[in-house]
C-alpha positions in Angstrom: 37.4 -44.0 46.5 33.6 -44.7 46.8 32.6 -48.4 47.0 29.3 -49.5 45.5 27.9 -52.9 46.1 27.5 -55.4 43.2 23.7 -55.4 43.4 23.5 -51.7 43.5 25.9 -51.5 40.6 23.6 -53.7 38.5 20.6 -51.6 39.3 22.5 -48.4 38.4 23.7 -49.8 35.1 20.1 -50.9 34.2 18.9 -47.4 35.1 21.5 -45.7 32.9 20.7 -48.1 30.0 17.0 -47.4 30.3 17.6 -43.7 30.4 19.8 -43.8 27.3 17.3 -46.0 25.4 14.4 -43.6 26.4 16.4 -40.6 25.2 17.2 -42.3 21.9 13.5 -43.2 21.5 12.3 -39.6 22.2 15.0 -38.1 19.9 14.0 -40.6 17.2 10.3 -39.7 17.6 11.0 -36.0 17.4 13.2 -36.4 14.3 10.5 -38.5 12.6 7.9 -35.9 13.6 10.1 -33.1 12.1 10.6 -35.1 8.9 6.9 -35.7 8.7 6.2 -32.0 9.2 8.8 -31.1 6.6 7.2 -33.5 4.1 3.7 -32.2 5.0 4.8 -28.6 4.4 6.4 -29.6 1.1 3.3 -31.4 0.0 1.1 -28.5 1.0 2.6 -26.0 -1.5 -0.2 -24.1 -3.2 -0.4 -23.0 -6.8 -1.2 -19.4 -7.7 -4.9 -19.8 -8.0 -5.1 -21.7 -4.7 -3.0 -19.0 -3.0 -5.3 -16.2 -4.3 -8.3 -18.0 -2.9 -6.6 -18.7 0.5 -5.5 -15.0 0.9 -8.9 -13.7 0.0 -10.4 -16.0 2.7 -7.8 -14.7 5.2 -8.6 -11.1 4.4 -12.2 -11.1 3.3 -12.7 -7.3 3.7 -9.7 -6.3 1.7 -8.7 -6.7 -2.0 -5.9 -9.1 -2.6 -4.2 -8.4 -6.0 -1.2 -9.4 -8.1 -0.4 -12.8 -6.5 2.7 -14.2 -8.1 5.8 -16.2 -7.2 8.6 -13.9 -6.0 12.3 -14.0 -6.7 12.8 -16.4 -3.9 11.6 -20.0 -4.5 8.7 -21.0 -2.3 7.7 -17.4 -1.6 4.7 -15.6 -3.2 4.3 -11.8 -3.3 1.0 -10.0 -3.4 -0.6 -6.6 -3.0 -3.0 -5.8 -0.1 -4.4 -2.3 0.4 -1.5 -0.7 -1.4 1.3 -2.6 0.3 3.4 -5.5 -0.9 3.6 -8.6 1.2 5.2 -12.0 1.0 3.7 -15.4 1.9 5.2 -18.9 2.0 3.8 -21.2 -0.6 2.0 -23.3 2.0 0.2 -20.2 3.2 1.6 -20.4 6.7 4.0 -17.5 7.0 3.3 -13.9 6.1 6.2 -11.4 5.7 6.1 -7.6 5.5 9.3 -5.9 4.6 11.9 -5.1 2.0 13.5 -7.8 -0.2 17.0 -6.8 -1.2 19.3 -8.5 -3.7 22.8 -8.2 -2.4 24.4 -10.4 -5.1 25.5 -7.4 -7.2 27.8 -4.5 -6.2 24.8 -2.2 -6.2 22.1 -3.5 -3.9 18.7 -3.9 -5.6 15.5 -3.2 -3.8 13.4 -6.0 -5.3 10.3 -5.0 -3.3 10.4 -1.4 -4.7 10.9 -2.7 -8.2 7.9 -4.9 -7.9 5.7 -2.2 -6.5 6.7 0.2 -9.3 5.9 -2.6 -11.9 2.5 -3.1 -10.4 1.7 0.6 -10.3 2.4 0.8 -14.0 0.1 -2.1 -14.6 -2.7 -0.3 -12.7 -2.2 3.1 -14.4 -4.8 2.5 -17.2 -7.4 1.5 -14.6 -6.7 4.6 -12.5 -6.9 6.9 -15.6 -10.2 5.5 -16.6 -11.7 5.9 -13.1 -10.5 9.5 -12.8 -11.8 10.3 -16.3 -15.2 9.0 -15.2 -15.5 11.5 -12.4 -17.4 14.8 -12.7 -15.1 17.7 -12.2 -17.9 19.5 -10.4 -17.4 17.1 -7.6 -13.8 18.2 -7.2 -12.2 21.4 -5.7 -10.2 22.8 -8.7 -7.5 25.4 -8.9 -7.1 26.1 -12.6 -3.6 27.1 -13.9 -3.8 30.2 -16.1 -1.5 28.7 -18.6 -2.4 25.0 -18.2 0.2 22.5 -19.3 -0.6 19.6 -17.0 -3.4 18.4 -14.7 -3.0 16.4 -11.5 -5.7 15.0 -9.3 -4.9 14.9 -5.6 -6.5 12.8 -2.9 -6.3 15.1 0.1 -7.0 15.4 3.8 -7.1 18.8 5.6 -5.2 17.3 8.7 -2.3 15.9 6.6 0.9 17.9 7.1 2.2 17.4 3.5 -1.2 18.2 2.1 -1.1 21.5 4.0 2.4 22.2 2.7 1.5 21.4 -0.9 -1.5 23.7 -0.6 0.6 26.5 0.9 2.7 26.2 -2.3 -0.2 26.0 -4.6 0.7 29.2 -6.5 4.1 27.6 -7.4 2.3 24.7 -9.1 -0.2 27.0 -10.9 2.6 29.4 -12.1 4.2 26.3 -13.7 1.1 25.4 -15.6 -0.1 22.6 -13.3 -3.8 22.6 -12.5 -4.7 21.1 -9.1 -7.9 19.0 -8.7 -8.7 17.8 -5.2 -10.6 14.7 -4.2 -11.5 14.0 -0.6 -9.7 11.3 1.4 -10.5 11.7 5.1 -8.0 9.2 6.5 -9.8 8.7 9.8 -13.1 7.7 8.0 -16.3 9.2 6.7 -17.7 9.9 10.1 -14.5 11.5 11.5 -13.8 15.2 12.3 -11.6 15.3 9.3 -14.5 14.4 7.1 -16.6 17.1 8.7 -13.9 19.7 7.9 -13.8 18.5 4.3 -17.6 18.6 4.1 -17.5 22.3 5.1 -15.2 22.9 2.1 -17.3 20.9 -0.4 -20.5 22.5 0.8 -19.1 26.1 0.6 -20.1 28.5 -2.1 -16.5 29.5 -2.5 -14.7 26.1 -2.2 -11.3 27.4 -3.1 -11.3 30.0 -0.3 -12.7 27.4 2.2 -9.9 24.9 1.3 -7.3 27.6 1.9 -8.8 28.6 5.2 -8.8 25.0 6.4 -5.3 24.0 5.3 -3.5 27.3 5.9 -5.4 29.2 8.6 -7.0 26.2 10.3 -10.4 27.8 10.1 -13.1 25.2 9.4 -16.5 25.8 8.1 -19.6 23.6 8.7 -21.7 22.1 5.9 -24.8 20.1 5.3 -25.0 19.0 1.7 -24.6 15.9 -0.4 -21.0 15.2 -1.0 -19.1 12.8 -3.4 -17.0 11.4 -0.5 -18.3 7.8 -0.7 -17.4 7.7 -4.4 -13.9 9.2 -3.6 -13.3 6.8 -0.8 -14.3 3.9 -3.1 -11.5 4.9 -5.4 -9.1 5.2 -2.4 -9.8 1.5 -1.7 -9.6 0.5 -5.3 -6.3 2.3 -5.9 -4.9 0.9 -2.7 -4.0 4.3 -1.3 -2.9 4.4 2.3 -1.6 8.0 2.7 -2.1 11.5 1.5 -1.4 13.4 -0.7 -2.1 10.7 -3.3 -1.4 12.3 -6.7 -2.8 10.8 -9.9 -1.1 12.0 -13.2 -2.7 12.4 -16.6 -1.8 8.8 -17.6 -3.0 7.3 -14.3 0.4 7.0 -12.7 0.4 7.4 -9.0 2.8 9.5 -6.9 2.4 8.5 -3.3 3.4 11.7 -1.5 4.4 15.4 -1.8 6.7 16.7 -4.6 8.0 20.2 -5.0 6.4 22.1 -7.9 9.7 22.4 -9.8 10.4 18.7 -9.5 6.9 17.7 -10.4 6.8 19.9 -13.5 10.1 18.3 -14.7 8.7 14.9 -14.2 5.5 15.8 -16.0 7.4 17.3 -19.0 9.5 14.2 -19.2 6.5 12.0 -19.3 4.1 14.0 -21.5 6.2 16.8 -23.1 6.0 20.5 -22.1 3.0 21.2 -24.3 0.9 18.1 -23.5 -2.8 18.3 -24.2 -4.3 17.6 -20.8 -7.9 18.2 -21.5 -8.5 14.5 -22.1 -8.4 13.7 -18.4 -11.3 16.0 -17.7 -13.6 14.4 -20.3 -16.2 11.8 -19.3 
């Protein structure tokens, strides 16, 4: 047994009471602060127009598009440089990732569905922009029995671009004309851009393209190119990879597709005897 004097006991009791009161005060202050912050965040919810303005201020050099409330209350979705993002309605938290709906037996990828919906909305714009281009500024491989035309943003150093080009005859044999636009992913002053310039400046562009993509033989060139115009479309279309394939109706396929699969998709969209000359008119 430990004996404590009466005076010491009083002092100890006072100390304990003061500690408890102090802890309760701190806890109460923190709780009040949290409640205040919660109320502040709730009050700071932005409407769609305000969110558009805020995001554009946050990303001044990029194009913010398709700002709308997502399937989750309090969370907006928007497109930035070809990718879908989510942001809290107070503009504080930014999320990049897949939103999945697991409430049904088959899981829904809500993010993929939204991206596909947006791509459809932008198809008429892409079609108009592609139609406005001069085909002389493209490197074209004409199908002998043309049924469809695709326009491809390409980079010589892209593995799937090289693969697609190695299989070019399979596309041509299936009536698919290939029209290349330049997309040097490393920028207009990069080595990739120099390789592409050697192709566009060549007298025999088709041969130069094949040499670069298949044989890794690169020519040099010093001529005026349409690369700035092509890259402006890359930014406008929100492309972030190659090959970027634009169909006759402006639909975007973001990546490589085998010739057989692509022909089936084109036939399903436009019919096997589609008139594809419209896309080449200005």
